[in-house]
C-alpha positions as CSV (number, residue, x, y, z in Angstrom):
1,X,-33.0,-11.2,19.6
2,X,-34.1,-13.9,17.2
3,X,-31.9,-15.8,14.7
4,X,-33.6,-14.0,11.8
5,X,-32.9,-10.5,13.3
6,X,-29.3,-11.5,14.1
7,X,-28.7,-12.9,10.6
8,X,-30.1,-9.8,9.0
9,X,-27.8,-7.6,11.1
10,X,-24.6,-9.7,10.6
11,X,-25.3,-10.1,6.8
12,X,-25.4,-6.3,6.5
13,X,-22.1,-6.0,8.3
14,X,-20.3,-8.7,6.2
15,X,-21.8,-7.4,2.9
16,X,-19.7,-4.2,3.4
17,X,-16.5,-6.2,3.0
18,X,-14.4,-5.6,-0.1
19,X,-13.6,-9.0,-1.5
20,X,-12.5,-7.8,-5.0
21,X,-8.8,-8.6,-4.1
22,X,-9.5,-12.2,-2.9
23,X,-8.6,-14.6,-5.7
24,X,-9.2,-17.9,-3.9
25,X,-12.4,-19.6,-3.0
26,X,-13.3,-19.2,0.7
27,X,-16.3,-20.9,2.5
28,X,-17.0,-20.3,6.2
29,X,-19.8,-21.7,8.2
30,X,-20.9,-20.0,11.4
31,X,-22.7,-22.0,14.1
32,X,-24.2,-19.5,16.6
33,X,-24.9,-20.8,20.0
34,X,-27.2,-19.5,22.8
35,X,-29.4,-16.5,22.0
36,X,-30.1,-16.2,18.2
37,X,-28.9,-19.8,17.7
38,X,-28.6,-20.8,14.1
39,X,-26.3,-21.5,11.2
40,X,-25.2,-19.4,8.2
41,X,-22.3,-19.3,5.8
42,X,-20.1,-16.8,4.1
43,X,-18.6,-17.6,0.7
44,X,-16.2,-15.7,-1.4
45,X,-16.3,-17.0,-5.0
46,X,-15.0,-15.4,-8.1
47,X,-14.6,-12.0,-6.4
48,X,-18.2,-11.9,-5.1
49,X,-19.4,-12.3,-1.5
50,X,-22.4,-14.4,-0.5
51,X,-23.9,-14.6,3.0
52,X,-26.7,-17.1,3.3
53,X,-28.7,-18.7,6.1
54,X,-27.8,-22.3,5.3
55,X,-25.3,-25.0,6.2
56,X,-22.3,-25.2,3.9
57,X,-21.2,-28.8,3.7
58,X,-18.0,-28.3,1.7
59,X,-16.7,-25.5,3.9
60,X,-13.1,-24.5,4.5
61,X,-13.7,-23.7,8.2
62,X,-16.4,-23.6,10.7
63,X,-16.6,-21.0,13.5
64,X,-18.7,-21.7,16.6
65,X,-19.5,-18.9,19.0
66,X,-22.3,-16.8,20.5
67,X,-24.0,-14.0,18.6
68,X,-22.4,-11.5,21.0
69,X,-18.9,-12.8,20.2
70,X,-19.4,-12.7,16.5
71,X,-20.8,-9.2,16.7
72,X,-17.7,-8.0,18.6
73,X,-15.4,-9.7,16.0
74,X,-17.4,-8.2,13.1
75,X,-17.2,-4.7,14.7
76,X,-13.4,-5.0,15.3
77,X,-13.9,-4.9,19.1
78,X,-12.5,-8.4,19.5
79,X,-9.7,-10.1,17.6
80,X,-10.6,-13.6,16.4
81,X,-7.2,-15.0,17.4
82,X,-7.4,-14.1,21.1
83,X,-11.1,-15.0,21.0
84,X,-10.0,-18.6,20.3
85,X,-7.4,-18.5,23.1
86,X,-10.1,-17.2,25.5
87,X,-12.4,-20.0,24.3
88,X,-15.1,-17.6,23.1
89,X,-14.6,-18.8,19.5
90,X,-14.0,-22.4,18.4
91,X,-12.6,-23.1,14.9
92,X,-12.7,-26.3,13.0
93,X,-11.2,-27.0,9.5
94,X,-8.5,-25.4,7.5
95,X,-6.7,-23.0,9.9
96,X,-4.8,-21.2,7.1
97,X,-8.1,-20.3,5.4
98,X,-9.8,-19.6,8.7
99,X,-7.1,-17.0,9.5
100,X,-8.2,-15.0,6.4
101,X,-11.5,-14.2,8.1
102,X,-9.7,-11.4,10.0
103,X,-8.6,-9.7,6.7
104,X,-12.1,-10.2,5.3
105,X,-13.6,-8.4,8.3
106,X,-11.0,-5.6,8.2
107,X,-11.6,-5.0,4.5
108,X,-14.8,-3.1,5.2
109,X,-13.2,-0.6,7.6
110,X,-10.9,1.0,5.0
């Protein structure tokens, strides 16, 4: 799988999230390693969600993982917190804001 194919797939999954209840600004950068290697960001700003294939320099948190790990997290098959413990996901930055990724992912399953 190429980065472009993976990004298109993952953007579709994240764009299903309901961010209407999120009042704060959130900016996450994802560094994908291995197959489909690349960088993209997710931003929640003024109740709208943006997913773009660029680096986000003023991010709240950065997540580093494989495409397979992120796919499992996005599908709800893997919890991000144990993924960190198992060293499948690395997180840098504001941990409080990073923890909100889980609720962002779960918001599209309702």
